[in-house]
C-alpha positions in Angstrom: 7.9 -7.8 -8.1 10.0 -4.7 -8.3 12.9 -3.9 -6.3 10.9 -0.6 -5.0 7.9 -2.7 -4.0 10.1 -5.2 -1.9 12.0 -2.2 -0.3 8.5 -0.7 0.6 7.3 -3.9 2.3 10.7 -4.5 4.1 10.5 -0.7 5.5 6.9 -1.3 6.7 7.9 -4.6 8.2 10.7 -2.9 10.2 8.6 0.0 11.1 6.0 -2.4 12.6 8.6 -4.4 14.4 10.2 -1.2 15.9 6.9 0.2 17.3 6.0 -3.4 18.6 9.4 -3.5 20.3 9.1 -0.2 21.8 6.0 -1.3 23.6 7.7 -4.4 24.9 5.4 -6.9 23.0 6.7 -10.3 22.1 5.7 -11.7 18.6 3.0 -14.2 19.9 1.7 -11.4 22.6 1.2 -8.7 20.1 -0.3 -11.1 17.3 -2.9 -12.1 19.8 -3.6 -8.6 20.8 -3.9 -7.5 17.1 -5.9 -10.7 16.3 -3.5 -11.8 13.6 -1.5 -15.2 13.4 1.8 -14.9 14.7 3.5 -16.6 11.7 1.7 -13.8 9.6 3.1 -11.1 12.0 6.6 -12.4 11.4 6.3 -12.4 7.6 4.8 -8.9 7.6 7.7 -7.8 9.9 10.2 -9.5 7.4 8.8 -8.0 4.4 7.8 -11.4 2.9 4.2 -10.8 2.3 1.7 -8.3 1.0 -0.4 -6.9 3.7 -3.9 -6.5 3.6 -5.5 -2.9 4.7 -7.7 -4.7 7.1 -4.4 -6.4 8.7 -2.6 -2.8 8.7 -5.6 -1.6 10.6 -5.5 -4.5 13.3 -1.7 -3.7 13.8 -2.2 0.0 14.1 -5.0 -0.5 16.6 -2.9 -3.0 18.7 -0.1 -0.4 18.7 -2.4 2.3 19.6 -1.2 4.6 16.5 -2.6 5.9 13.4 -2.3 3.8 10.4 -0.5 6.6 8.6 2.2 6.4 11.2 3.1 2.8 10.1 3.5 4.1 6.6 5.9 7.1 7.5 9.3 6.0 6.8 
């Protein structure tokens, strides 16, 4: 994986984490709301994994934002 790809995943994860924290959601609470596993959310926020489009949509829905807002960094 290129450094550019890794940087993108880390920025996306940080954006998701920031938006989650702005809404005062804990990891487990938000994972339940977004219908994803909490360990998956942790790995996404840390930029450790590739995220599927379906998961990105679940996260955006849980945060009540448009998916494109998660990609604006």
